[in-house]
SEBA-956849 format. One record per atom (N, C-alpha, C, O): residue number from 1; residue in one letter; atom name; x, y, z. Coordinates in steps of 0.02 Angstrom, whole numbers. Layout:
# SEBA-956849
{num->NUM, residuo->a, atomo->CA, c1->X, c2->Y, c3->Z}
...
# end
This chain:
# SEBA-956849
{num->1, residuo->x, atomo->N, c1->6354, c2->3578, c3->9103}
{num->1, residuo->x, atomo->CA, c1->6291, c2->3568, c3->9136}
{num->1, residuo->x, atomo->C, c1->6271, c2->3495, c3->9129}
{num->1, residuo->x, atomo->O, c1->6272, c2->3469, c3->9073}
{num->2, residuo->x, atomo->N, c1->6253, c2->3464, c3->9182}
{num->2, residuo->x, atomo->CA, c1->6230, c2->3394, c3->9180}
{num->2, residuo->x, atomo->C, c1->6155, c2->3393, c3->9183}
{num->2, residuo->x, atomo->O, c1->6124, c2->3424, c3->9226}
{num->3, residuo->x, atomo->N, c1->6125, c2->3357, c3->9137}
{num->3, residuo->x, atomo->CA, c1->6053, c2->3350, c3->9133}
{num->3, residuo->x, atomo->C, c1->6035, c2->3280, c3->9155}
{num->3, residuo->x, atomo->O, c1->6066, c2->3231, c3->9135}
{num->4, residuo->x, atomo->N, c1->5984, c2->3275, c3->9198}
{num->4, residuo->x, atomo->CA, c1->5960, c2->3210, c3->9219}
{num->4, residuo->x, atomo->C, c1->5887, c2->3205, c3->9203}
{num->4, residuo->x, atomo->O, c1->5846, c2->3244, c3->9228}
{num->5, residuo->x, atomo->N, c1->5869, c2->3157, c3->9162}
{num->5, residuo->x, atomo->CA, c1->5800, c2->3145, c3->9144}
{num->5, residuo->x, atomo->C, c1->5792, c2->3070, c3->9132}
{num->5, residuo->x, atomo->O, c1->5794, c2->3048, c3->9075}
{num->6, residuo->x, atomo->N, c1->5783, c2->3031, c3->9186}
{num->6, residuo->x, atomo->CA, c1->5783, c2->2958, c3->9181}
{num->6, residuo->x, atomo->C, c1->5731, c2->2930, c3->9132}
{num->6, residuo->x, atomo->O, c1->5744, c2->2880, c3->9099}
{num->7, residuo->x, atomo->N, c1->5672, c2->2961, c3->9127}
{num->7, residuo->x, atomo->CA, c1->5621, c2->2936, c3->9083}
{num->7, residuo->x, atomo->C, c1->5645, c2->2934, c3->9011}
{num->7, residuo->x, atomo->O, c1->5629, c2->2887, c3->8974}
{num->8, residuo->x, atomo->N, c1->5684, c2->2985, c3->8991}
{num->8, residuo->x, atomo->CA, c1->5710, c2->2988, c3->8922}
{num->8, residuo->x, atomo->C, c1->5779, c2->2958, c3->8917}
{num->8, residuo->x, atomo->O, c1->5809, c2->2959, c3->8863}
{num->9, residuo->x, atomo->N, c1->5804, c2->2933, c3->8971}
{num->9, residuo->x, atomo->CA, c1->5872, c2->2904, c3->8975}
{num->9, residuo->x, atomo->C, c1->5925, c2->2956, c3->8959}
{num->9, residuo->x, atomo->O, c1->5978, c2->2940, c3->8931}
{num->10, residuo->x, atomo->N, c1->5912, c2->3019, c3->8977}
{num->10, residuo->x, atomo->CA, c1->5960, c2->3073, c3->8970}
{num->10, residuo->x, atomo->C, c1->5989, c2->3086, c3->9039}
{num->10, residuo->x, atomo->O, c1->5963, c2->3128, c3->9076}
{num->11, residuo->x, atomo->N, c1->6041, c2->3050, c3->9057}
{num->11, residuo->x, atomo->CA, c1->6066, c2->3053, c3->9125}
{num->11, residuo->x, atomo->C, c1->6137, c2->3078, c3->9131}
{num->11, residuo->x, atomo->O, c1->6173, c2->3060, c3->9178}
{num->12, residuo->x, atomo->N, c1->6159, c2->3118, c3->9084}
{num->12, residuo->x, atomo->CA, c1->6227, c2->3144, c3->9088}
{num->12, residuo->x, atomo->C, c1->6257, c2->3149, c3->9020}
{num->12, residuo->x, atomo->O, c1->6221, c2->3146, c3->8970}
{num->13, residuo->x, atomo->N, c1->6321, c2->3158, c3->9016}
{num->13, residuo->x, atomo->CA, c1->6354, c2->3169, c3->8953}
{num->13, residuo->x, atomo->C, c1->6379, c2->3105, c3->8921}
{num->13, residuo->x, atomo->O, c1->6397, c2->3106, c3->8862}
{num->14, residuo->x, atomo->N, c1->6382, c2->3050, c3->8956}
{num->14, residuo->x, atomo->CA, c1->6407, c2->2988, c3->8928}
{num->14, residuo->x, atomo->C, c1->6483, c2->2988, c3->8926}
{num->14, residuo->x, atomo->O, c1->6515, c2->3037, c3->8946}
{num->15, residuo->x, atomo->N, c1->6511, c2->2934, c3->8901}
{num->15, residuo->x, atomo->CA, c1->6584, c2->2927, c3->8900}
{num->15, residuo->x, atomo->C, c1->6616, c2->2974, c3->8850}
{num->15, residuo->x, atomo->O, c1->6671, c2->2998, c3->8861}
{num->16, residuo->x, atomo->N, c1->6582, c2->2987, c3->8795}
{num->16, residuo->x, atomo->CA, c1->6609, c2->3030, c3->8742}
{num->16, residuo->x, atomo->C, c1->6561, c2->3089, c3->8732}
{num->16, residuo->x, atomo->O, c1->6508, c2->3080, c3->8704}
{num->17, residuo->x, atomo->N, c1->6580, c2->3149, c3->8755}
{num->17, residuo->x, atomo->CA, c1->6534, c2->3206, c3->8750}
{num->17, residuo->x, atomo->C, c1->6512, c2->3221, c3->8678}
{num->17, residuo->x, atomo->O, c1->6455, c2->3241, c3->8668}
{num->18, residuo->x, atomo->N, c1->6556, c2->3211, c3->8629}
{num->18, residuo->x, atomo->CA, c1->6537, c2->3225, c3->8559}
{num->18, residuo->x, atomo->C, c1->6483, c2->3176, c3->8536}
{num->18, residuo->x, atomo->O, c1->6435, c2->3196, c3->8504}
{num->19, residuo->x, atomo->N, c1->6492, c2->3112, c3->8552}
{num->19, residuo->x, atomo->CA, c1->6441, c2->3062, c3->8533}
{num->19, residuo->x, atomo->C, c1->6375, c2->3077, c3->8568}
{num->19, residuo->x, atomo->O, c1->6322, c2->3070, c3->8538}
{num->20, residuo->x, atomo->N, c1->6379, c2->3098, c3->8631}
{num->20, residuo->x, atomo->CA, c1->6318, c2->3115, c3->8669}
{num->20, residuo->x, atomo->C, c1->6283, c2->3174, c3->8637}
{num->20, residuo->x, atomo->O, c1->6222, c2->3175, c3->8630}
{num->21, residuo->x, atomo->N, c1->6322, c2->3224, c3->8616}
{num->21, residuo->x, atomo->CA, c1->6294, c2->3283, c3->8582}
{num->21, residuo->x, atomo->C, c1->6257, c2->3261, c3->8519}
{num->21, residuo->x, atomo->O, c1->6200, c2->3281, c3->8507}
{num->22, residuo->x, atomo->N, c1->6289, c2->3220, c3->8478}
{num->22, residuo->x, atomo->CA, c1->6259, c2->3197, c3->8415}
{num->22, residuo->x, atomo->C, c1->6196, c2->3156, c3->8428}
{num->22, residuo->x, atomo->O, c1->6146, c2->3163, c3->8392}
{num->23, residuo->x, atomo->N, c1->6198, c2->3113, c3->8480}
{num->23, residuo->x, atomo->CA, c1->6139, c2->3073, c3->8497}
{num->23, residuo->x, atomo->C, c1->6081, c2->3117, c3->8518}
{num->23, residuo->x, atomo->O, c1->6024, c2->3105, c3->8497}
{num->24, residuo->x, atomo->N, c1->6094, c2->3167, c3->8558}
{num->24, residuo->x, atomo->CA, c1->6040, c2->3211, c3->8581}
{num->24, residuo->x, atomo->C, c1->6014, c2->3255, c3->8524}
{num->24, residuo->x, atomo->O, c1->5955, c2->3271, c3->8523}
{num->25, residuo->x, atomo->N, c1->6057, c2->3274, c3->8478}
{num->25, residuo->x, atomo->CA, c1->6035, c2->3313, c3->8421}
{num->25, residuo->x, atomo->C, c1->5989, c2->3271, c3->8377}
{num->25, residuo->x, atomo->O, c1->5938, c2->3296, c3->8352}
{num->26, residuo->x, atomo->N, c1->6006, c2->3207, c3->8367}
{num->26, residuo->x, atomo->CA, c1->5962, c2->3162, c3->8329}
{num->26, residuo->x, atomo->C, c1->5895, c2->3154, c3->8366}
{num->26, residuo->x, atomo->O, c1->5842, c2->3152, c3->8335}
{num->27, residuo->x, atomo->N, c1->5898, c2->3149, c3->8432}
{num->27, residuo->x, atomo->CA, c1->5837, c2->3143, c3->8473}
{num->27, residuo->x, atomo->C, c1->5793, c2->3205, c3->8463}
{num->27, residuo->x, atomo->O, c1->5732, c2->3199, c3->8456}
{num->28, residuo->x, atomo->N, c1->5823, c2->3264, c3->8461}
{num->28, residuo->x, atomo->CA, c1->5786, c2->3325, c3->8450}
{num->28, residuo->x, atomo->C, c1->5752, c2->3324, c3->8381}
{num->28, residuo->x, atomo->O, c1->5693, c2->3340, c3->8375}
{num->29, residuo->x, atomo->N, c1->5789, c2->3305, c3->8330}
{num->29, residuo->x, atomo->CA, c1->5761, c2->3300, c3->8263}
{num->29, residuo->x, atomo->C, c1->5702, c2->3252, c3->8260}
{num->29, residuo->x, atomo->O, c1->5651, c2->3266, c3->8229}
{num->30, residuo->x, atomo->N, c1->5710, c2->3194, c3->8293}
{num->30, residuo->x, atomo->CA, c1->5656, c2->3144, c3->8294}
{num->30, residuo->x, atomo->C, c1->5594, c2->3171, c3->8328}
{num->30, residuo->x, atomo->O, c1->5538, c2->3158, c3->8307}
{num->31, residuo->x, atomo->N, c1->5604, c2->3209, c3->8381}
{num->31, residuo->x, atomo->CA, c1->5547, c2->3238, c3->8417}
{num->31, residuo->x, atomo->C, c1->5512, c2->3291, c3->8375}
{num->31, residuo->x, atomo->O, c1->5450, c2->3295, c3->8377}
{num->32, residuo->x, atomo->N, c1->5549, c2->3330, c3->8339}
{num->32, residuo->x, atomo->CA, c1->5518, c2->3380, c3->8295}
{num->32, residuo->x, atomo->C, c1->5474, c2->3346, c3->8243}
{num->32, residuo->x, atomo->O, c1->5418, c2->3367, c3->8231}
{num->33, residuo->x, atomo->N, c1->5501, c2->3293, c3->8212}
{num->33, residuo->x, atomo->CA, c1->5461, c2->3256, c3->8162}
{num->33, residuo->x, atomo->C, c1->5399, c2->3225, c3->8195}
{num->33, residuo->x, atomo->O, c1->5345, c2->3226, c3->8165}
{num->34, residuo->x, atomo->N, c1->5406, c2->3199, c3->8255}
{num->34, residuo->x, atomo->CA, c1->5349, c2->3171, c3->8290}
{num->34, residuo->x, atomo->C, c1->5296, c2->3223, c3->8307}
{num->34, residuo->x, atomo->O, c1->5236, c2->3210, c3->8301}
{num->35, residuo->x, atomo->N, c1->5319, c2->3282, c3->8328}
{num->35, residuo->x, atomo->CA, c1->5271, c2->3335, c3->8343}
{num->35, residuo->x, atomo->C, c1->5234, c2->3358, c3->8280}
{num->35, residuo->x, atomo->O, c1->5175, c2->3373, c3->8283}
{num->36, residuo->x, atomo->N, c1->5269, c2->3360, c3->8224}
{num->36, residuo->x, atomo->CA, c1->5236, c2->3378, c3->8161}
{num->36, residuo->x, atomo->C, c1->5179, c2->3330, c3->8145}
{num->36, residuo->x, atomo->O, c1->5126, c2->3351, c3->8120}
{num->37, residuo->x, atomo->N, c1->5189, c2->3266, c3->8159}
{num->37, residuo->x, atomo->CA, c1->5137, c2->3216, c3->8145}
{num->37, residuo->x, atomo->C, c1->5079, c2->3223, c3->8194}
{num->37, residuo->x, atomo->O, c1->5021, c2->3211, c3->8175}
{num->38, residuo->x, atomo->N, c1->5093, c2->3243, c3->8256}
{num->38, residuo->x, atomo->CA, c1->5041, c2->3245, c3->8308}
{num->38, residuo->x, atomo->C, c1->5004, c2->3312, c3->8312}
{num->38, residuo->x, atomo->O, c1->4947, c2->3314, c3->8335}
{num->39, residuo->x, atomo->N, c1->5034, c2->3366, c3->8289}
{num->39, residuo->x, atomo->CA, c1->5004, c2->3432, c3->8295}
{num->39, residuo->x, atomo->C, c1->4947, c2->3437, c3->8243}
{num->39, residuo->x, atomo->O, c1->4960, c2->3450, c3->8184}
{num->40, residuo->x, atomo->N, c1->4886, c2->3426, c3->8265}
{num->40, residuo->x, atomo->CA, c1->4830, c2->3423, c3->8218}
{num->40, residuo->x, atomo->C, c1->4789, c2->3487, c3->8214}
{num->40, residuo->x, atomo->O, c1->4746, c2->3494, c3->8171}
{num->41, residuo->x, atomo->N, c1->4802, c2->3534, c3->8260}
{num->41, residuo->x, atomo->CA, c1->4763, c2->3596, c3->8260}
{num->41, residuo->x, atomo->C, c1->4811, c2->3656, c3->8260}
{num->41, residuo->x, atomo->O, c1->4870, c2->3650, c3->8273}
{num->42, residuo->x, atomo->N, c1->4782, c2->3714, c3->8245}
{num->42, residuo->x, atomo->CA, c1->4822, c2->3776, c3->8248}
{num->42, residuo->x, atomo->C, c1->4848, c2->3788, c3->8319}
{num->42, residuo->x, atomo->O, c1->4904, c2->3812, c3->8328}
{num->43, residuo->x, atomo->N, c1->4808, c2->3771, c3->8369}
{num->43, residuo->x, atomo->CA, c1->4828, c2->3778, c3->8439}
{num->43, residuo->x, atomo->C, c1->4888, c2->3734, c3->8453}
{num->43, residuo->x, atomo->O, c1->4935, c2->3755, c3->8487}
{num->44, residuo->x, atomo->N, c1->4888, c2->3672, c3->8429}
{num->44, residuo->x, atomo->CA, c1->4945, c2->3627, c3->8438}
{num->44, residuo->x, atomo->C, c1->5008, c2->3658, c3->8407}
{num->44, residuo->x, atomo->O, c1->5061, c2->3660, c3->8439}
{num->45, residuo->x, atomo->N, c1->5002, c2->3681, c3->8345}
{num->45, residuo->x, atomo->CA, c1->5060, c2->3711, c3->8311}
{num->45, residuo->x, atomo->C, c1->5085, c2->3773, c3->8347}
{num->45, residuo->x, atomo->O, c1->5145, c2->3784, c3->8351}
{num->46, residuo->x, atomo->N, c1->5039, c2->3813, c3->8373}
{num->46, residuo->x, atomo->CA, c1->5058, c2->3873, c3->8411}
{num->46, residuo->x, atomo->C, c1->5098, c2->3853, c3->8473}
{num->46, residuo->x, atomo->O, c1->5149, c2->3884, c3->8488}
{num->47, residuo->x, atomo->N, c1->5075, c2->3802, c3->8508}
{num->47, residuo->x, atomo->CA, c1->5110, c2->3780, c3->8569}
{num->47, residuo->x, atomo->C, c1->5180, c2->3752, c3->8553}
{num->47, residuo->x, atomo->O, c1->5227, c2->3765, c3->8590}
{num->48, residuo->x, atomo->N, c1->5186, c2->3715, c3->8497}
{num->48, residuo->x, atomo->CA, c1->5251, c2->3690, c3->8477}
{num->48, residuo->x, atomo->C, c1->5297, c2->3749, c3->8461}
{num->48, residuo->x, atomo->O, c1->5355, c2->3750, c3->8482}
{num->49, residuo->x, atomo->N, c1->5272, c2->3798, c3->8423}
{num->49, residuo->x, atomo->CA, c1->5314, c2->3856, c3->8406}
{num->49, residuo->x, atomo->C, c1->5335, c2->3895, c3->8468}
{num->49, residuo->x, atomo->O, c1->5392, c2->3919, c3->8472}
{num->50, residuo->x, atomo->N, c1->5291, c2->3901, c3->8517}
{num->50, residuo->x, atomo->CA, c1->5309, c2->3935, c3->8580}
{num->50, residuo->x, atomo->C, c1->5364, c2->3897, c3->8616}
{num->50, residuo->x, atomo->O, c1->5412, c2->3927, c3->8641}
{num->51, residuo->x, atomo->N, c1->5359, c2->3831, c3->8619}
{num->51, residuo->x, atomo->CA, c1->5410, c2->3791, c3->8652}
{num->51, residuo->x, atomo->C, c1->5477, c2->3797, c3->8615}
{num->51, residuo->x, atomo->O, c1->5529, c2->3803, c3->8646}
{num->52, residuo->x, atomo->N, c1->5475, c2->3796, c3->8549}
{num->52, residuo->x, atomo->CA, c1->5536, c2->3804, c3->8510}
{num->52, residuo->x, atomo->C, c1->5566, c2->3873, c3->8519}
{num->52, residuo->x, atomo->O, c1->5627, c2->3881, c3->8525}
{num->53, residuo->x, atomo->N, c1->5524, c2->3925, c3->8521}
{num->53, residuo->x, atomo->CA, c1->5548, c2->3993, c3->8533}
{num->53, residuo->x, atomo->C, c1->5583, c2->3998, c3->8601}
{num->53, residuo->x, atomo->O, c1->5635, c2->4030, c3->8607}
{num->54, residuo->x, atomo->N, c1->5554, c2->3965, c3->8653}
{num->54, residuo->x, atomo->CA, c1->5587, c2->3966, c3->8719}
{num->54, residuo->x, atomo->C, c1->5655, c2->3932, c3->8715}
{num->54, residuo->x, atomo->O, c1->5704, c2->3958, c3->8743}
{num->55, residuo->x, atomo->N, c1->5658, c2->3875, c3->8682}
{num->55, residuo->x, atomo->CA, c1->5722, c2->3839, c3->8676}
{num->55, residuo->x, atomo->C, c1->5773, c2->3880, c3->8638}
{num->55, residuo->x, atomo->O, c1->5832, c2->3882, c3->8657}
{num->56, residuo->x, atomo->N, c1->5753, c2->3912, c3->8584}
{num->56, residuo->x, atomo->CA, c1->5799, c2->3954, c3->8545}
{num->56, residuo->x, atomo->C, c1->5824, c2->4012, c3->8587}
{num->56, residuo->x, atomo->O, c1->5883, c2->4029, c3->8584}
{num->57, residuo->x, atomo->N, c1->5780, c2->4042, c3->8627}
{num->57, residuo->x, atomo->CA, c1->5801, c2->4097, c3->8671}
{num->57, residuo->x, atomo->C, c1->5854, c2->4075, c3->8720}
{num->57, residuo->x, atomo->O, c1->5901, c2->4113, c3->8735}
{num->58, residuo->x, atomo->N, c1->5848, c2->4014, c3->8747}
{num->58, residuo->x, atomo->CA, c1->5898, c2->3988, c3->8793}
{num->58, residuo->x, atomo->C, c1->5964, c2->3979, c3->8757}
{num->58, residuo->x, atomo->O, c1->6016, c2->3999, c3->8784}
{num->59, residuo->x, atomo->N, c1->5963, c2->3950, c3->8698}
{num->59, residuo->x, atomo->CA, c1->6025, c2->3939, c3->8661}
{num->59, residuo->x, atomo->C, c1->6058, c2->4004, c3->8639}
{num->59, residuo->x, atomo->O, c1->6120, c2->4007, c3->8634}
{num->60, residuo->x, atomo->N, c1->6019, c2->4055, c3->8627}
{num->60, residuo->x, atomo->CA, c1->6047, c2->4120, c3->8609}
{num->60, residuo->x, atomo->C, c1->6071, c2->4159, c3->8670}
{num->60, residuo->x, atomo->O, c1->6103, c2->4211, c3->8663}
{num->61, residuo->x, atomo->N, c1->6056, c2->4133, c3->8729}
{num->61, residuo->x, atomo->CA, c1->6075, c2->4168, c3->8791}
{num->61, residuo->x, atomo->C, c1->6028, c2->4224, c3->8810}
{num->61, residuo->x, atomo->O, c1->6045, c2->4265, c3->8852}
{num->62, residuo->x, atomo->N, c1->5969, c2->4226, c3->8779}
{num->62, residuo->x, atomo->CA, c1->5921, c2->4278, c3->8793}
{num->62, residuo->x, atomo->C, c1->5878, c2->4264, c3->8854}
{num->62, residuo->x, atomo->O, c1->5846, c2->4310, c3->8881}
{num->63, residuo->x, atomo->N, c1->5877, c2->4202, c3->8877}
{num->63, residuo->x, atomo->CA, c1->5839, c2->4185, c3->8937}
{num->63, residuo->x, atomo->C, c1->5874, c2->4126, c3->8970}
{num->63, residuo->x, atomo->O, c1->5909, c2->4087, c3->8937}
{num->64, residuo->x, atomo->N, c1->5865, c2->4118, c3->9036}
{num->64, residuo->x, atomo->CA, c1->5898, c2->4063, c3->9071}
{num->64, residuo->x, atomo->C, c1->5866, c2->3996, c3->9055}
{num->64, residuo->x, atomo->O, c1->5807, c2->3992, c3->9037}
{num->65, residuo->x, atomo->N, c1->5906, c2->3944, c3->9060}
{num->65, residuo->x, atomo->CA, c1->5879, c2->3876, c3->9050}
{num->65, residuo->x, atomo->C, c1->5830, c2->3861, c3->9106}
{num->65, residuo->x, atomo->O, c1->5843, c2->3878, c3->9164}
{num->66, residuo->x, atomo->N, c1->5774, c2->3829, c3->9090}
{num->66, residuo->x, atomo->CA, c1->5726, c2->3812, c3->9142}
{num->66, residuo->x, atomo->C, c1->5754, c2->3760, c3->9190}
{num->66, residuo->x, atomo->O, c1->5793, c2->3716, c3->9170}
{num->67, residuo->x, atomo->N, c1->5735, c2->3765, c3->9252}
{num->67, residuo->x, atomo->CA, c1->5756, c2->3717, c3->9303}
{num->67, residuo->x, atomo->C, c1->5717, c2->3652, c3->9293}
{num->67, residuo->x, atomo->O, c1->5659, c2->3654, c3->9272}
{num->68, residuo->x, atomo->N, c1->5749, c2->3596, c3->9306}
{num->68, residuo->x, atomo->CA, c1->5715, c2->3532, c3->9301}
{num->68, residuo->x, atomo->C, c1->5660, c2->3526, c3->9353}
{num->68, residuo->x, atomo->O, c1->5615, c2->3484, c3->9346}
{num->69, residuo->x, atomo->N, c1->5662, c2->3567, c3->9405}
{num->69, residuo->x, atomo->CA, c1->5611, c2->3564, c3->9458}
{num->69, residuo->x, atomo->C, c1->5567, c2->3626, c3->9457}
{num->69, residuo->x, atomo->O, c1->5542, c2->3648, c3->9509}
{num->70, residuo->x, atomo->N, c1->5556, c2->3655, c3->9398}
{num->70, residuo->x, atomo->CA, c1->5518, c2->3716, c3->9393}
{num->70, residuo->x, atomo->C, c1->5443, c2->3706, c3->9388}
{num->70, residuo->x, atomo->O, c1->5405, c2->3754, c3->9381}
{num->71, residuo->x, atomo->N, c1->5420, c2->3643, c3->9391}
{num->71, residuo->x, atomo->CA, c1->5349, c2->3630, c3->9388}
{num->71, residuo->x, atomo->C, c1->5324, c2->3619, c3->9317}
{num->71, residuo->x, atomo->O, c1->5264, c2->3616, c3->9306}
{num->72, residuo->x, atomo->N, c1->5369, c2->3612, c3->9270}
{num->72, residuo->x, atomo->CA, c1->5350, c2->3600, c3->9200}
{num->72, residuo->x, atomo->C, c1->5337, c2->3526, c3->9188}
{num->72, residuo->x, atomo->O, c1->5326, c2->3488, c3->9235}
{num->73, residuo->x, atomo->N, c1->5337, c2->3507, c3->9125}
{num->73, residuo->x, atomo->CA, c1->5321, c2->3438, c3->9107}
{num->73, residuo->x, atomo->C, c1->5371, c2->3388, c3->9134}
{num->73, residuo->x, atomo->O, c1->5355, c2->3329, c3->9141}
{num->74, residuo->x, atomo->N, c1->5431, c2->3412, c3->9150}
{num->74, residuo->x, atomo->CA, c1->5483, c2->3366, c3->9173}
{num->74, residuo->x, atomo->C, c1->5479, c2->3351, c3->9248}
{num->74, residuo->x, atomo->O, c1->5513, c2->3306, c3->9272}
{num->75, residuo->x, atomo->N, c1->5438, c2->3388, c3->9285}
{num->75, residuo->x, atomo->CA, c1->5438, c2->3377, c3->9357}
{num->75, residuo->x, atomo->C, c1->5384, c2->3328, c3->9377}
{num->75, residuo->x, atomo->O, c1->5333, c2->3319, c3->9344}
{num->76, residuo->x, atomo->N, c1->5399, c2->3296, c3->9432}
{num->76, residuo->x, atomo->CA, c1->5351, c2->3248, c3->9460}
{num->76, residuo->x, atomo->C, c1->5294, c2->3284, c3->9492}
{num->76, residuo->x, atomo->O, c1->5303, c2->3339, c3->9518}
{num->77, residuo->x, atomo->N, c1->5234, c2->3256, c3->9493}
{num->77, residuo->x, atomo->CA, c1->5175, c2->3288, c3->9524}
{num->77, residuo->x, atomo->C, c1->5183, c2->3293, c3->9599}
{num->77, residuo->x, atomo->O, c1->5138, c2->3319, c3->9633}
# end
């Protein structure tokens, strides 16, 4: 699956898929740490947990991956 997200500079797998995997995994870790710093209310933490639950469901194969054009945060207005 090819992911294109120019704002985050995630535009494909790169020359070495393993290096790209490791880079994106580090990016995920950095975002989790950033969200921990920014989540100042119970509502914030609930929303983060919901987003993580959705991502985990996709990785477990329990739900389909969201479309980049599904109207979520990644789509243009």
